[in-house]
PAVO-590775 format. One line per 5 residues: number of its first residue (from 0); their letters; for each residue x, y, z of N, C-alpha, C. Coordinates in Angstrom, 3 decimals. Last residue first. Layout:
N
NUM) A) X:Y:Z:X:Y:Z:X:Y:Z | ...
This chain:
259
258) SKIEI) -84.937:-5.212:6.199:-86.736:-4.908:6.559:-87.405:-5.958:5.465 | -82.256:-6.553:8.199:-83.071:-5.678:6.767:-84.426:-6.060:6.890 | -81.503:-5.856:11.193:-82.171:-6.691:10.266:-82.629:-6.105:9.282 | -79.416:-4.531:13.160:-80.450:-4.160:12.416:-80.717:-5.007:11.858 | -77.429:-4.767:16.230:-77.780:-5.646:15.279:-79.085:-5.453:14.602
253) SPDGL) -77.565:-3.407:18.773:-76.808:-2.992:17.827:-76.715:-3.812:16.045 | -79.750:-4.048:20.323:-79.901:-2.942:19.389:-78.442:-2.761:18.439 | -80.017:-7.280:21.513:-79.291:-6.657:21.403:-79.506:-5.152:20.007 | -81.556:-9.738:22.228:-81.997:-8.298:21.827:-81.381:-7.177:21.463 | -80.479:-11.887:21.791:-80.365:-11.328:22.992:-81.270:-10.170:22.853
248) RYKEV) -80.868:-11.902:18.600:-81.606:-13.314:19.739:-81.337:-12.459:21.494 | -78.487:-10.749:18.161:-79.613:-10.005:18.279:-81.087:-11.045:18.333 | -76.042:-12.156:19.349:-76.629:-10.695:19.807:-77.886:-9.952:19.691 | -76.250:-14.206:17.743:-76.873:-14.069:19.425:-76.843:-12.857:19.912 | -75.751:-12.768:15.221:-76.678:-13.668:15.417:-77.427:-13.781:17.127
243) SVILI) -72.895:-12.127:15.337:-74.319:-11.059:15.215:-75.581:-11.522:15.602 | -71.117:-14.495:16.493:-71.711:-13.607:17.194:-72.756:-12.431:17.326 | -72.211:-15.896:13.927:-72.139:-16.363:15.050:-72.261:-15.029:16.210 | -71.217:-13.733:11.683:-72.391:-14.418:11.858:-72.792:-14.998:13.507 | -68.406:-13.550:13.057:-69.165:-12.231:12.928:-70.601:-12.835:12.813
238) TIIVL) -67.754:-16.475:12.554:-67.228:-15.963:13.157:-68.358:-14.777:13.825 | -68.116:-16.975:9.156:-68.801:-17.277:9.945:-68.928:-17.383:11.544 | -66.072:-14.774:8.605:-67.720:-14.599:8.283:-68.560:-15.465:9.228 | -63.870:-15.539:8.980:-64.375:-14.506:9.916:-66.036:-14.504:9.553 | -63.677:-17.927:6.971:-63.819:-17.958:8.447:-64.291:-16.615:8.960
233) LFWSS) -63.711:-16.615:4.866:-64.980:-17.122:4.919:-65.029:-17.585:6.349 | -60.889:-15.470:4.884:-62.377:-14.192:4.492:-63.443:-15.155:5.237 | -59.599:-17.782:5.184:-59.622:-16.858:6.659:-60.883:-15.814:6.648 | -59.850:-18.471:2.684:-60.575:-19.359:3.350:-60.615:-18.320:4.899 | -58.646:-16.253:0.518:-60.190:-16.280:0.685:-60.826:-17.740:2.264
228) LKGFD) -56.367:-16.442:1.948:-56.325:-15.127:2.369:-58.652:-15.732:2.324 | -55.089:-18.638:1.120:-55.391:-18.640:2.091:-55.786:-17.670:2.716 | -53.692:-18.015:-1.483:-54.980:-18.315:-1.687:-55.916:-18.686:-0.201 | -51.338:-17.064:-0.789:-52.418:-15.822:-1.173:-53.342:-16.264:-0.897 | -49.528:-19.101:1.516:-50.306:-19.044:0.018:-51.196:-18.068:0.034
223) VLEWG) -47.123:-18.463:3.219:-48.342:-18.958:3.307:-49.050:-18.477:1.885 | -43.745:-18.301:2.471:-44.553:-17.375:2.704:-46.134:-18.060:2.605 | -41.780:-21.091:4.112:-41.924:-20.237:3.098:-43.247:-19.153:3.492 | -39.203:-22.859:6.362:-40.773:-21.673:6.155:-40.687:-20.817:4.658 | -38.219:-26.000:5.503:-38.058:-24.644:5.532:-39.257:-24.007:5.680
218) DQQNP) -39.875:-28.488:4.706:-38.449:-28.207:4.622:-37.917:-27.101:4.578 | -42.398:-27.893:4.867:-41.538:-29.198:5.445:-40.091:-28.974:5.783 | -43.708:-26.294:3.520:-43.143:-25.333:4.764:-42.377:-26.595:5.205 | -45.836:-27.210:2.068:-44.888:-26.582:1.657:-43.811:-26.343:2.557 | -47.443:-28.250:3.876:-46.983:-28.986:3.429:-45.478:-28.366:2.754
213) YVWGK) -47.752:-25.944:7.389:-48.215:-26.475:5.584:-47.382:-27.320:5.298 | -47.416:-26.448:10.494:-46.759:-26.223:9.532:-47.308:-26.934:7.992 | -47.769:-24.481:13.837:-48.050:-25.699:12.694:-47.808:-25.416:11.236 | -46.006:-22.917:14.704:-47.039:-23.216:15.274:-47.956:-24.487:14.671 | -43.389:-22.414:13.950:-43.870:-23.688:13.752:-45.108:-24.268:14.881
208) FFTVI) -42.571:-19.512:13.435:-42.379:-20.164:14.877:-42.794:-21.765:15.078 | -44.074:-19.733:10.696:-42.665:-19.077:10.811:-42.275:-19.862:12.374 | -46.623:-19.947:11.318:-45.919:-21.158:10.853:-44.694:-20.650:11.096 | -47.174:-17.161:12.791:-46.914:-18.563:13.317:-46.563:-19.911:12.720 | -46.686:-15.243:10.678:-45.851:-15.664:11.989:-45.671:-16.816:12.373
203) NEALW) -48.524:-16.211:9.135:-47.340:-16.065:8.504:-46.344:-16.292:9.873 | -50.742:-15.266:10.502:-50.750:-16.948:10.284:-49.029:-17.034:9.682 | -50.934:-12.683:10.316:-50.729:-13.267:11.683:-50.232:-14.941:11.343 | -51.439:-12.712:7.790:-50.146:-12.012:8.509:-49.405:-12.603:9.773 | -54.264:-13.365:7.971:-52.886:-14.072:7.140:-51.892:-13.540:7.548
198) IFWAI) -55.168:-11.844:10.060:-55.066:-13.208:10.573:-54.226:-13.727:9.538 | -55.325:-9.633:8.233:-54.440:-9.610:9.148:-53.895:-10.516:10.174 | -57.230:-10.418:6.130:-55.762:-10.088:5.507:-54.487:-10.041:7.065 | -59.750:-10.676:8.103:-58.874:-11.791:6.782:-57.131:-11.734:6.631 | -59.899:-8.107:8.261:-59.523:-8.817:9.553:-58.968:-10.247:8.969
193) LGFSL) -60.554:-7.072:5.780:-59.581:-6.657:6.451:-59.214:-7.459:7.254 | -62.922:-8.783:4.593:-61.806:-8.683:4.117:-60.383:-8.259:5.060 | -64.996:-7.819:6.739:-64.430:-9.339:6.838:-62.606:-9.361:6.092 | -64.828:-5.421:5.703:-64.224:-5.554:7.290:-63.748:-6.983:7.214 | -66.035:-5.580:3.127:-64.955:-4.982:3.552:-63.972:-4.982:5.207
188) TLPMR) -68.817:-6.068:4.163:-67.690:-7.256:3.422:-66.436:-6.561:3.494 | -69.928:-3.719:5.316:-69.378:-4.936:6.546:-68.614:-6.102:5.095 | -68.300:-0.830:4.359:-69.287:-1.887:4.025:-68.435:-3.257:4.879 | -68.119:1.892:7.332:-67.370:0.732:5.819:-68.572:-0.175:5.815 | -67.972:4.733:9.485:-68.817:3.563:8.780:-68.391:3.079:7.464
183) YVTED) -67.755:6.742:12.400:-67.307:6.017:10.967:-68.143:5.281:10.628 | -68.506:8.843:14.353:-69.292:7.487:14.192:-68.710:7.393:12.717 | -67.396:11.034:17.260:-67.507:10.446:15.857:-67.839:9.163:15.516 | -66.658:10.771:20.012:-67.903:11.142:19.297:-68.107:11.015:17.975 | -64.313:8.481:20.045:-64.882:9.293:20.758:-66.447:9.707:20.341
178) LRFYV) -65.509:6.447:17.433:-64.428:7.053:18.069:-64.495:8.319:18.884 | -67.803:3.586:16.517:-67.125:5.029:17.521:-66.003:5.373:17.863 | -68.710:2.138:13.135:-67.587:2.021:14.843:-67.842:4.122:15.472 | -71.100:0.365:11.459:-70.586:1.414:12.317:-69.733:1.489:13.052 | -71.499:-1.689:8.671:-70.620:-1.629:10.125:-70.198:-0.037:10.468
173) WSKYF) -73.770:-2.551:6.213:-72.638:-1.826:6.704:-72.174:-1.678:7.945 | -74.744:-4.169:3.737:-74.895:-4.202:4.955:-73.464:-3.487:5.429 | -75.985:-4.715:0.741:-76.190:-3.200:1.651:-76.027:-3.147:3.094 | -74.139:-7.185:0.219:-74.184:-5.839:-0.278:-74.611:-4.244:0.336 | -74.763:-9.562:1.734:-74.569:-8.390:2.221:-74.241:-7.350:1.728
168) VLAVL) -75.423:-11.604:-0.211:-75.913:-11.240:0.746:-75.950:-9.965:1.784 | -73.749:-11.090:-2.277:-74.780:-10.313:-2.245:-75.710:-10.618:-1.366 | -71.123:-11.893:-0.982:-70.754:-10.675:-1.298:-72.508:-10.132:-2.240 | -71.748:-14.476:-0.325:-71.283:-13.667:0.546:-71.571:-11.977:0.481 | -71.842:-15.245:-3.077:-73.338:-15.410:-2.563:-72.996:-14.411:-1.070
163) GMLIW) -69.327:-15.268:-3.933:-70.209:-14.248:-4.374:-71.515:-14.340:-3.805 | -68.040:-16.806:-1.767:-68.013:-15.287:-1.645:-68.461:-14.660:-2.560 | -69.370:-19.651:-3.159:-70.039:-18.798:-1.854:-69.406:-17.503:-1.509 | -67.869:-19.066:-5.207:-69.038:-19.087:-5.354:-69.893:-18.814:-4.098 | -65.417:-19.714:-4.251:-65.800:-18.507:-4.850:-67.027:-18.293:-5.105
158) RFDFL) -65.910:-22.445:-3.080:-65.546:-21.056:-1.888:-65.881:-19.592:-2.870 | -66.223:-24.792:-3.699:-67.273:-23.657:-4.000:-67.294:-22.252:-3.287 | -64.857:-27.442:-5.090:-64.754:-26.439:-4.015:-65.538:-24.991:-4.523 | -66.398:-30.236:-5.540:-66.453:-29.579:-6.156:-65.752:-28.491:-5.126 | -65.978:-33.120:-2.639:-66.821:-32.409:-3.662:-66.191:-31.291:-4.825
153) WHHTF) -63.998:-33.781:-1.401:-64.513:-34.724:-2.066:-65.332:-34.264:-3.150 | -62.643:-31.436:-0.218:-61.840:-32.820:-0.262:-62.659:-33.812:-1.216 | -65.064:-29.808:0.315:-64.215:-29.558:-0.763:-63.459:-30.601:-1.411 | -66.303:-30.325:2.742:-66.938:-31.199:1.517:-66.018:-30.928:0.501 | -65.225:-28.685:4.601:-65.308:-30.324:4.311:-65.197:-31.207:3.238
148) FNAYV) -65.676:-26.492:3.924:-64.170:-26.484:4.312:-64.057:-28.044:4.393 | -67.974:-26.547:3.455:-67.509:-26.356:2.209:-66.079:-26.419:2.760 | -69.706:-26.024:5.739:-69.695:-27.579:5.075:-68.689:-27.382:4.222 | -69.162:-23.089:6.090:-68.371:-24.252:7.285:-68.547:-25.389:6.382 | -71.170:-22.261:4.265:-69.591:-21.730:4.255:-68.898:-22.859:4.807
143) LLGTA) -73.474:-23.283:5.015:-72.852:-23.396:3.743:-71.509:-23.535:3.763 | -73.536:-22.037:7.816:-73.206:-23.315:7.322:-72.872:-23.831:6.417 | -74.130:-18.965:7.138:-72.587:-19.832:7.608:-72.476:-21.133:7.457 | -76.562:-19.366:5.194:-75.275:-18.723:4.627:-73.722:-19.452:5.613 | -77.731:-19.794:7.776:-77.892:-20.946:6.349:-76.672:-20.539:5.649
138) LAFLP) -77.582:-17.779:9.145:-76.987:-19.141:9.618:-76.840:-19.824:8.520 | -78.748:-15.943:7.488:-77.461:-15.626:8.067:-76.669:-17.002:8.409 | -81.293:-17.050:7.271:-80.656:-16.751:6.492:-79.151:-16.581:6.195 | -82.030:-16.595:10.339:-81.976:-17.892:9.682:-81.425:-17.867:8.479 | -81.694:-14.019:10.190:-80.986:-14.717:11.513:-81.068:-15.912:10.517
133) RPFQT) -81.707:-11.460:7.535:-82.426:-12.407:8.542:-81.625:-13.733:9.127 | -78.619:-9.591:7.318:-79.640:-10.250:7.009:-80.499:-11.018:7.702 | -78.258:-6.023:8.182:-78.157:-7.443:8.297:-78.743:-8.386:8.570 | -78.703:-3.647:8.171:-79.184:-4.444:6.892:-78.411:-5.522:7.118 | -75.886:-2.366:9.997:-77.145:-1.946:9.783:-77.592:-3.318:8.552
128) IRLDF) -74.216:-3.197:13.280:-74.567:-3.373:11.889:-75.744:-3.157:11.667 | -72.187:-1.508:15.322:-73.711:-1.346:14.852:-73.474:-1.828:13.338 | -69.577:-0.927:17.975:-70.215:-1.641:16.576:-71.672:-1.509:16.583 | -68.195:-0.047:19.981:-69.666:0.704:19.910:-70.233:-0.169:18.734 | -65.516:-0.559:20.429:-66.173:0.324:19.128:-67.270:0.816:19.082
123) RRFAQ) -66.185:-2.214:22.455:-65.072:-1.148:22.669:-65.383:-0.428:21.531 | -67.804:-4.428:21.628:-68.259:-3.427:22.714:-67.295:-2.350:22.767 | -66.948:-5.472:18.983:-68.513:-4.780:19.300:-68.765:-4.041:20.464 | -64.466:-5.973:19.959:-64.739:-5.194:19.144:-65.802:-4.270:19.565 | -64.785:-8.122:21.657:-64.135:-6.945:22.229:-64.146:-5.948:21.046
118) CIYSA) -65.952:-10.262:19.643:-66.622:-9.800:20.991:-66.373:-8.731:21.196 | -63.674:-10.684:17.678:-65.025:-9.742:17.003:-65.960:-8.992:18.168 | -61.331:-11.638:19.759:-61.461:-9.977:19.171:-62.700:-9.577:19.010 | -62.960:-13.909:20.198:-62.741:-12.948:21.218:-62.579:-11.488:20.746 | -62.768:-15.072:17.906:-64.153:-14.702:18.406:-63.852:-13.879:19.553
113) VSAYM) -60.116:-15.529:17.784:-60.403:-14.653:16.792:-62.032:-14.238:17.297 | -59.649:-16.893:19.834:-59.160:-15.871:19.708:-59.403:-15.160:18.638 | -60.466:-19.634:19.170:-61.394:-18.847:20.145:-60.992:-17.274:20.322 | -58.477:-20.367:17.453:-60.139:-19.864:16.818:-60.826:-18.902:17.451 | -56.709:-20.920:19.340:-56.556:-19.911:18.350:-57.585:-19.214:17.511
108) FGAYL) -57.872:-22.493:20.533:-57.773:-21.513:21.367:-57.313:-20.561:20.213 | -57.547:-25.356:19.098:-58.943:-24.843:19.299:-58.873:-22.704:19.933 | -54.735:-25.496:19.533:-54.905:-24.935:18.588:-56.331:-24.587:18.838 | -54.421:-27.230:21.633:-54.038:-25.672:22.332:-55.055:-24.939:21.271 | -54.075:-29.494:21.690:-55.872:-29.417:22.252:-55.342:-27.657:22.165
103) PVGLV) -52.812:-30.861:18.628:-52.632:-30.407:20.008:-53.923:-29.537:20.372 | -53.598:-33.285:16.691:-54.197:-31.982:16.515:-53.887:-31.704:18.467 | -53.579:-35.942:16.198:-52.462:-35.094:15.459:-52.635:-33.731:15.702 | -55.880:-37.318:17.690:-55.727:-37.303:16.206:-54.567:-36.098:15.619 | -54.634:-35.071:20.235:-56.032:-35.861:19.653:-55.781:-36.024:18.163
98) KSFAD) -51.891:-34.159:22.323:-52.696:-34.153:20.822:-53.714:-35.211:21.045 | -51.163:-33.661:24.816:-52.056:-33.068:24.433:-52.820:-33.511:22.845 | -48.266:-34.714:24.924:-49.644:-35.341:25.770:-50.707:-34.818:24.977 | -46.621:-34.205:21.952:-47.263:-33.709:22.873:-48.380:-34.942:23.743 | -44.009:-33.761:19.138:-45.157:-34.664:20.199:-45.412:-34.087:21.502
93) EPYSW) -44.552:-31.601:16.179:-43.660:-32.076:17.798:-44.660:-33.299:18.208 | -46.128:-31.080:13.631:-44.735:-31.933:13.926:-44.384:-32.347:15.782 | -48.800:-30.710:12.596:-48.451:-30.508:13.940:-47.269:-31.294:14.428 | -49.932:-29.641:9.464:-49.629:-30.789:10.485:-48.979:-30.062:11.566 | -52.805:-29.322:6.627:-51.374:-29.113:7.567:-50.981:-30.092:8.484
88) SGFQV) -53.808:-31.660:5.184:-53.929:-29.757:4.793:-53.018:-29.434:5.445 | -54.461:-34.136:5.719:-52.833:-33.703:5.319:-53.011:-32.036:4.891 | -56.679:-34.761:6.697:-56.348:-34.694:5.328:-55.132:-34.460:4.809 | -56.374:-34.583:9.600:-56.136:-35.750:9.036:-55.985:-36.087:7.682 | -56.364:-31.664:9.494:-54.999:-32.675:9.939:-55.062:-34.033:9.117
83) KFLEL) -58.994:-31.435:9.049:-57.884:-30.782:8.039:-56.787:-32.119:8.031 | -60.178:-32.688:11.251:-60.819:-33.177:9.980:-59.168:-32.706:8.813 | -59.244:-30.575:13.277:-59.286:-32.378:13.452:-59.272:-33.134:12.177 | -60.042:-28.599:12.612:-58.356:-28.943:12.382:-58.494:-30.042:12.996 | -62.779:-28.349:13.223:-62.270:-27.941:11.405:-60.811:-28.483:11.718
78) GLGIV) -62.760:-28.691:15.482:-63.541:-29.875:14.771:-63.171:-29.338:13.273 | -61.608:-26.387:16.512:-61.171:-27.776:16.811:-61.508:-28.676:15.933 | -63.686:-24.722:15.745:-62.166:-24.576:15.385:-61.381:-25.549:15.182 | -66.109:-24.910:17.111:-66.117:-25.297:15.488:-64.370:-24.833:15.161 | -64.941:-24.912:19.906:-65.435:-26.066:19.749:-65.736:-26.694:17.548
73) HFILI) -64.311:-22.160:19.478:-63.384:-23.120:20.273:-63.676:-24.521:19.447 | -67.130:-21.027:19.119:-66.146:-21.089:18.020:-64.649:-21.970:18.201 | -68.338:-21.478:21.447:-68.593:-22.081:20.677:-67.848:-22.428:19.506 | -66.638:-19.994:23.223:-66.129:-21.060:23.675:-67.036:-21.856:22.303 | -67.479:-17.538:22.728:-65.858:-18.055:22.486:-65.629:-19.563:22.725
68) LKFEE) -69.667:-17.451:23.382:-69.491:-17.480:21.975:-68.077:-17.819:21.777 | -69.119:-17.709:26.339:-69.729:-18.460:25.753:-69.741:-18.586:24.018 | -67.992:-15.058:26.762:-67.445:-16.587:26.823:-67.990:-17.446:26.299 | -69.922:-13.618:26.051:-68.909:-13.400:25.263:-68.005:-14.354:25.486 | -71.192:-14.164:28.763:-71.709:-14.102:27.407:-70.656:-14.216:26.395
63) KTEYR) -69.447:-13.215:30.729:-69.884:-14.276:30.568:-70.695:-14.855:28.956 | -67.064:-10.974:29.072:-68.199:-11.427:30.252:-68.567:-12.832:29.583 | -63.406:-10.479:29.505:-64.665:-11.120:28.697:-65.578:-10.995:29.693 | -62.191:-8.669:31.662:-62.276:-8.559:30.404:-63.001:-9.192:29.036 | -62.566:-9.903:34.110:-63.693:-9.650:33.499:-63.535:-8.700:31.957
58) TVLLV) -60.762:-11.432:35.346:-60.820:-9.561:35.135:-61.665:-8.991:34.793 | -61.497:-13.577:34.894:-61.695:-13.104:36.295:-61.578:-11.738:36.523 | -61.121:-13.992:32.068:-62.759:-14.280:32.765:-62.530:-13.329:33.837 | -58.777:-13.760:31.598:-59.442:-13.076:31.209:-61.113:-13.056:31.612 | -57.669:-15.792:33.020:-57.286:-14.417:33.709:-58.694:-13.479:33.346
53) IQVIL) -58.463:-18.462:31.821:-59.258:-17.859:33.235:-58.888:-16.362:33.656 | -57.097:-17.499:29.346:-58.765:-17.854:29.543:-59.209:-17.413:30.654 | -54.485:-18.018:29.940:-54.990:-16.630:30.054:-56.742:-16.430:29.447 | -54.295:-20.814:31.080:-54.623:-19.272:32.218:-54.839:-18.023:31.666 | -55.195:-21.956:28.612:-56.257:-21.986:29.833:-55.715:-21.044:30.513
48) CWILL) -52.624:-21.417:27.518:-53.884:-20.997:26.833:-55.104:-20.728:28.073 | -51.049:-22.764:28.627:-50.730:-21.092:28.488:-52.108:-20.443:28.554 | -51.618:-25.286:28.377:-51.530:-24.993:30.081:-51.770:-23.176:30.352 | -51.053:-25.332:25.568:-52.393:-25.782:26.256:-52.260:-25.064:27.559 | -48.281:-24.822:26.187:-49.122:-23.953:25.417:-50.521:-24.080:25.447
43) LDYRA) -47.263:-27.639:27.126:-47.142:-25.610:27.449:-47.816:-24.697:26.748 | -47.974:-28.817:25.044:-48.873:-29.429:26.485:-48.319:-27.361:26.898 | -46.199:-28.172:22.982:-47.782:-28.039:22.991:-48.622:-27.870:23.872 | -43.977:-28.645:24.178:-44.014:-27.246:23.631:-45.942:-26.878:23.415 | -43.313:-30.722:27.371:-43.704:-30.569:25.700:-44.007:-29.047:25.374
38) IPEAP) -41.662:-30.412:30.376:-43.110:-30.239:29.304:-43.076:-29.640:28.273 | -39.304:-30.148:30.631:-39.812:-31.032:30.829:-41.340:-31.093:30.537 | -38.272:-30.688:27.187:-38.324:-31.317:28.190:-38.296:-30.042:29.653 | -37.454:-29.105:25.348:-38.630:-29.899:24.980:-38.679:-30.328:26.088 | -36.571:-25.957:25.952:-36.345:-26.778:25.931:-37.749:-27.736:25.597
33) LYRSA) -37.380:-22.904:23.870:-37.809:-23.617:24.772:-37.217:-24.613:24.893 | -38.204:-21.734:21.622:-36.927:-21.321:21.963:-36.933:-22.013:23.346 | -41.044:-21.362:20.936:-40.354:-22.134:19.829:-38.566:-22.165:20.756 | -42.022:-19.715:22.886:-41.631:-21.046:23.017:-41.071:-21.812:21.954 | -42.230:-17.365:21.621:-40.947:-17.704:23.020:-41.369:-19.208:23.288
28) ALALF) -44.273:-17.875:19.431:-43.023:-17.277:19.606:-42.040:-17.751:20.489 | -46.380:-18.725:21.306:-45.764:-19.693:20.306:-44.203:-18.814:19.884 | -46.409:-16.730:22.939:-46.593:-17.848:23.077:-45.644:-18.728:22.314 | -47.546:-14.789:21.171:-46.171:-14.028:22.003:-45.281:-15.686:22.457 | -50.000:-15.512:19.892:-49.113:-15.795:19.311:-47.536:-14.978:20.528
23) IAVPF) -51.459:-15.410:22.638:-51.176:-17.110:22.371:-49.750:-16.465:21.038 | -51.495:-12.898:22.914:-50.973:-13.913:24.026:-50.770:-15.177:23.937 | -52.711:-11.672:21.113:-51.542:-11.345:20.724:-50.549:-12.311:22.089 | -55.233:-13.079:21.047:-54.632:-13.419:19.912:-53.377:-13.210:20.173 | -56.116:-11.127:23.596:-55.926:-12.996:23.688:-55.182:-13.341:22.349
18) VCCIA) -56.092:-8.556:22.728:-55.176:-9.171:24.379:-55.095:-10.997:23.577 | -57.206:-6.912:20.867:-56.600:-8.275:20.484:-55.803:-8.838:21.640 | -58.311:-5.137:22.182:-59.550:-5.997:21.325:-58.510:-7.394:21.010 | -56.135:-3.183:22.314:-56.729:-3.835:23.466:-57.705:-5.072:23.097 | -55.419:-2.476:19.960:-54.453:-3.414:20.684:-55.485:-4.004:21.649
13) ELYTF) -57.914:-1.215:19.083:-57.423:-2.767:18.177:-56.499:-3.246:19.130 | -57.348:1.164:20.921:-58.559:0.157:20.939:-58.253:-1.346:20.450 | -54.996:2.137:19.197:-55.214:1.499:21.047:-56.325:0.684:21.505 | -55.983:2.487:17.080:-54.598:1.710:17.119:-54.733:0.896:18.541 | -58.091:4.267:17.438:-58.536:3.566:17.034:-57.182:1.941:17.046
8) RFFHR) -56.119:6.362:18.653:-57.625:5.734:19.540:-57.564:4.725:18.612 | -54.828:7.433:16.986:-54.329:6.875:18.071:-54.913:6.087:18.903 | -56.619:8.080:15.023:-56.025:7.530:14.412:-55.408:6.408:15.663 | -57.667:10.277:16.278:-58.406:9.272:15.983:-57.585:8.105:15.874 | -55.610:12.018:16.262:-55.900:11.747:17.630:-56.872:10.327:17.352
3) IKQM) -55.866:12.149:13.428:-54.585:11.968:14.249:-54.940:11.522:15.306 | -58.286:13.651:13.209:-57.871:12.242:12.764:-56.541:12.004:12.941 | -57.925:15.941:14.867:-58.927:14.951:15.042:-58.795:13.872:14.658 | -55.846:17.542:13.314:-55.480:17.026:14.831:-56.512:16.150:15.069
């Protein structure tokens, strides 16, 4: 009975943690069938994302400190979007006033929603990470991962080497989470992979509703390439690194650094 109760408890908490991304995905689905006038779809999505963000702050679903972290990842994600769209990695085919260099400004909120999920998970699951790498080393790893999203267009794609580096850096790291009075744990790298898997599933839903379009989806929807899993795996690492290092900087005991 306890396992069944914990399963439902886990599902409930995951749903609460996903309020921001779910709000965006529902809007993407619903807006696909709305008329393009008088407000363009991407502009409407931007307005919706702003309203959702304000509501989450006013209702204290998100704290001010969490919002600062989410804002950082919003900027990081928007920068990546601006670069990738220019290189034709994907596109936003619809017109809108809120598009900058081919990227609608609502796109940054999709990345911010991932950071929102991580922040909520830390608080609601009482997460604790042990054997976390030293902050400077962790940030250097995150910087290399982020840089590769840009440099692989000119240089060798180091993603598999970076994934090996991540496995080496985090092989002793564990994440603990609490359900009622029971504490569970899993390897931190496994949590990276699980979150990446669910983001990849969500990405398939978003592209089906034309939130954005990959080159192979121009003539009709196709399943997103499984290779994107590695990209999301690395992007999740950046998110968790930023959140974890900031928590450590603020003296949060949930992050235990390697001795």
